[in-house]
N, C-alpha and C positions, 0 to 999 in steps of 0.2 A: 232217239235210241244213245247217241252220242252224249247228249247234254246228259240226259241219266246216269251214267256211267261218270261223266266227269263231277257231277253231283254228289254221286255216292263217295267218289273218290275225295271231294272235299271234307265230306261229313266224317267220315272214316278219320283223313288225315286228323281235321281237328279233334276228334273224340281222342283217338291216340294224343297230340298236342298236352290235351289237358292232364292223361294218365301222365305224362311225362314230366308235367306242373309240378303236380302232387311228387315226386320223386326226384324233385330237383337237387338233389345231391349229390346224386348219383352222373349229374351231366353238368357242364358247360356249356357259356354262351359265346359265342363269337359275334363282330358284328356284319354290316350291309356294304356296298358299294357307297359311297361317299353322293352326298345330295345333288341331283340333276347331274348328275351321272351319265350317259347311258349303258345301258345294264345287256345291250347284245354284244359280249364278248366270251372267252372262253371261260368256264368257270375255273381253269386251272391258271389260268392268270391273273384271277383277282386271290393278294393272301391272305384274306380276310375270312374269305371259303375253302379256304386249306381244311386237312386231319388238322385239329389238335395239334401243337406239341409239348413235348415232356412224353413220360417214359408209357411206350404203346401195352394197349391192354384190350384184345379182342372185345367184341358187343359193345365195346363205349360208345354212348351215345349223346351226340351234340344236335340242338336245336335252335332256331329262331326265327326272326322273320324284322319284318317292318314297312312299315304304307306310309305314303308319300302321296298325300292333297297338291296337287297343282292346280291356280288358276291361268289361263292364256288369256290375252286379249291381244288380237288381229284387227287393223286396222289400214285400208288401201283409200288414198285421199281419204275425203269427206263424205264418199258415197256408200262406201262397205263398210261394216264395223261386227266383228264378230268375238264374244267372251264364253268362254267355256271352262268347264271344272271337272278333270283327272282325278280321281283318287286311287290309287294302285296298291294292294296289298299282298304281301308275299308269307308263308310261310317255309319255313323249311326243317326237315331232318335228314340230320348224315347220322350212319355205324359203320362201326370199323367193323371189319369182317376178319381177316388176317392182318399179317404184317403186309405194311406199304398198299394197302387193297379197304376201300370204303362203298358203302352204295348212298346215295346222295337223292332226297326226292325234295321236290318245290312247287306247290300251288301257287296259283296265282288267281287275285280278284280284281279287276277293271272297273269301274264304274263312270260313266262319260256320261256328261248333262252339260246341255247348253244352257246359260243363264241370261245373255241378253242376245239377238241377234237383231241390225238395223233392219225397220220396214217387215220384217216377217215376227210369226210367232215363235213362243218360247218354244226350243226344240223339246222331245220326250227323253228323256235319260237312256243309257243304256247298260248293261251289267252284263260282263265277260267272264267265265269262271272258267279256269282252265290248268290243264298239267304242263308246268312251264320247265319243268327239269325233271329226270327219272332215270338214274343212272348207276352201272359198277362199273368203276374204276380199280385196276388192279396193276400192282410194278412186280417187276422180278429184277435177278441180276444185278441185285444193290443201287436199283433203279436205273436203270443201261435201259430195259425194255417197260413201259408202260401199254396198256391198252383200257379200252374204257365202252363199252356199250349202254347202248340204250337212248333217252330223249336228251339231249346236250345243247351245249353251244358249240360251232364250230369254225374256225377261223382259218384263213388264206392268207400267209403274207400281212401285209399291212392289216387287210378285212374289208379292201377295196372292192375285187373282184367278187368276194361272198364272204362274209360274214352271219352267224342267225343258227336260229334253233333247227334239228331236224332231230329226225329217227333214224339211228347209225351207229357206227363202231368206228373207232382212231385205235390208231396204232403210230404207239411213238419208240423211237431209238436212238439214244445216246451215245456216241461214242468220242475218243479222243481225234478222232479222223472228222466225220461226217455225226449230222442229227438229221434222220429224216422221219416224215411225217405220214401217214397216209393215211384218205378217210373216205368214207361212202356216207350218203344219207338218203333217207327217204322223207317230203316234205308234205306230203297227201294227206298223215293226218294227223297234224294240226287242224286246230280249231280253225275254219274259214276266215272269220272274223280276226283272227294273230297271227292270218299268216301273210308273210310281207312280201314272197315270191310271184304276185301276180301280174299278167301283161296284158291278158285279154280278156272280153267280159266273160265268159265262162271261168276263166281262172278266179275272179272277185265273186260271181254267183257260188261256183261250189270247191271253192277252195286250190290253190295250185298245186296240180300232182305233180314234182321235179323231180328226178333222181341226179345227185350232185355227187362223182365219183373225182377225186384230187389228192393233191398232197403237197410236199416243199422237201429240198433238201440244200440244206446251208452249211458251210464252214466257218469256223471262228477264226481269228486270225489278229493277234495284237490289238485288243480290243475292236473290233472289226466285225462286222458277219455279212458275209454275203451268202444270198440264195438264190436257186430259181425254182418256179411253181410252177404247176398246171392244173385245171379244172377241168372237166368234161360233163356240160349242164344238158339235160334230156329231159324233151320235157313229152310228160305220159300223159297227160289231157286226153279226155272223152273227147272225139272225132264223130262228126255226122256225115253215115255213108258215102265214098265218093267222094270225101272233101278231105283237104289236107289243111290243117289250120292250128301249127305247132312253132315253136320259137327253139331251136335245138346250138347251143351254141359251146365253143371250148375258148379256153385263155391260156396262154400260155405268157410266163416274163419274170426278171431277172431283178432283184431288190440289193438293196446296201445298207446297212446301219452300222452303227458305232460312236465312238467316240472320237472327234476333232482334236481337243486338248483341254486339258482341267476344264470340267465347267462347258464345255461344249458338245452337245450333240447333234446327232442328223441320222436322215434316214430318207429313201429316195429307191421308188420301184417304177417299172416301166410293163406295161401288160398288154399284147394282143391279142384280139377277139377274132375269132374265125365261128364259121356256122352258115347258118342257111335258116332265113328265116318266111314263114311262108304262113302269119299270121293275116298277110296281104296280097293281094294279087296284083302283078303277075309273083313268085316265092323270087325273091332274091341270097346273095351269099351276100356271106357279111365279114365285112374288110374293116374293122375298126382298131383304134388303140386308146389308151388312158395314160399317163405317169403324174407320178403325184413327188413332188420333195418337200422335205421338213428339216428348219435348222434352228434350233432350242441356244442360246445362250444364259445360264445362270452364275450373275457374279457373287462375287463373296464379299459383304458386307452388311451394313444396317441395310435394313427394311429388305431382305433378298430380294432385289429387282432379277427382271428374267427379260430377256428380248424371244421375241416368239418372230418366227416368217415360214410361211407354206406356199407354195405353187403347185396348180393342180390344172390338168388340162385332159379334157376328151372329147374326142374324134365326133364329129355331126355329119349330116348330109347336105350337100346342097341344091340337088338335083334329085329328088325323089321317086322319077321317073325311069334314073339309071338301073342296070344289071347288079348294082354292089348296094349293099344297105351300109354305111359307113358309121354309123348312129352307135356310139361305144353303150351297150345295155348291162348291168352289171346287177347283180345280188347282194350286194355288201354295203358299205356305210361310209357314207362321205357326208361331214358336215361344214360348209362354206358359208355360214351367213346366218340370223336367227331371221330377219324379216324376209329376205329373196328366197331361201332356202332350194341354192340351185341344184339340179343333176349334172353331172359329167359328162354333156353334151354340147359337142359345138361351142365349147366355150375354154377360155383360160381364167382363171382367179389365182390372183396375188395376194396374200395377207400378212399384214406385220401388226405385234401386236406388244403389248407389254404388260407385266403382272409385278406387283409387290404387295409387302405385307405393311397396308399402313399402321397398324400400332406394335408394330417389331422390338417396341424399348418398353412396353408397357410390362408391368409385375404382375398384371391377372390374366392367367393364361387363357380364359375363354376369350379376350381381344386379340390376345396374341396370335391367334387361330385365323382371323378375317383373312381372305386375299381377292386381290380384287384385280381384274383382267381388262384389259381394251383391248379391242384391234380396228384395226381399218383393210378394206377388203375394196379391188380393183375389177370390177369383172368388162371380157371382152370377148365378145363372138371370135371364132377361128373361122369361118366362113361367115360373111356380113350378109350373104345373100339368103340364108335362110336363120329363121328360128334360132335361139338356145332353150338349152335345157328342155321344159316343157312347155311350148309358146310360148317361151319368154325373149323380149326384143322383136316383133313383128316387123317392124321398117329394113330397107336395107343398110343399114348403118352397124360398124363395126364396136360404139362404144356403148356397153349394156348399161353402166353406172358404177354407183358407188354404195358403201355400206359400214357400218360402225357399228359394233357390237360391242357391249359393256359387260360384264359379269360380276356379280358378289357372291364367294362361298365363305360360309360362317360356321365352320364348324364349332358351333356352342359348346356341347359337351361331348362327351366320349359318345353317348346316345342318340344324341338331339343336333342337327345341322340344319339351317336355312339357307338358301340360294335367291339368286334373283338374275336373272336375265334378260337385257334390251339390246333390242336390233334396231337400226336402221337402215333404212334402201332408197338414195337418191336415183330414178332412172335418168338415163343418159341417152343418147342421140338415136339409139334402136326401140324407142318408144314416141307415144306421139305426145303431143304437148298435153293433151290431157288427162294425160298418165300419173296421178297424183303421187306421195310420197307414202312411204311403205309403214310402220312402226306393228311391234312386235313385243310383246311387254310376255313373263312366265316366271313366277313366284311360287313360291312353295317352302315345304320343309320332310327331313326326311326325321323319323321316331325309330328308334330299332328298341328291340323288346327279345 
């Protein structure tokens, strides 16, 4: 039934989109996020997805879409190789309602197929159609108060504790003294194949049913912003009679971001996690923590060079038989390397990077838009007697390994961009000598229409 509703919706959306195309003089197009960027962020943080600038008129429509074909090749030593193709298409429609208010709807189609897998037959393709976003946003008091309701992206602080889609509402209040954000959402209505909040087997088979309630309060001063955050996560998955099988957690944190000097910005966030874990027997109390720190320095000069530094930490369990669960478990986003792709659990990660525009001096605009980024990562376990991330580094050694990431971002035209990501992971002492190097390659393009 749910699939029928989704297909019907996208059929209606495509039909309506075709009608809008025929009346193109009445509409204006805007762009999509940069190629290769992660799309799991608050839509209000994306300037390309905001209402059209200019004189406001009621019931003004804007529309657009983008398609992103990607090929991914992953190799672990000489025994494991997997090549897949993922093609994502998004179509969106936005309409102004009254002053500073609009409705935004976006559909998504994802086609995943295996191109090659060593020693196995070619996997079958999978196609998923989903309602990506559908919400109304309203503002009043000259923008001091903003309210949105529907299916949208929600983000808390840096997005580490929570960052993702859901069905709910958000209220933002902006003043000269403090800014306040409060939101609540439910994840059980998301398509189970597009639901990223699963922890148990039942979550993955039925779709995670979780309630999130949280918010931030922040104060800005002299190019700095300090904030407090809080989040309550309630597991509402169906349970068998007489069984308790849920993961309920709370997150409390503090953060700081801003400018140190001209060209140098930073962010820092610390989170403490509490709660109760009854997914395994016996039930345990959650006492975990995580921290992130980032520092970027942009030089003034030719080739626009920049130095990038990041440190991240997530606690873990050294003894799973005790009464406390100290493994940091989050529902947000952290990218710590393409080849290893670690979770922030029982791990320290230090990353140092450099970026520049190789054709800065070119008189060809399409060449000047090319950007190269390189990062080196050092991985170390917090507690050597336990694995890090999800089963990584099983030996009782602290050194996990090193990683190198190379990225190319090339906005060739305003509506066409190309990207390539390469990752290499070299295992350390926490792996056996038979563990091979890992290679990751992802390439694709972004076509906006």
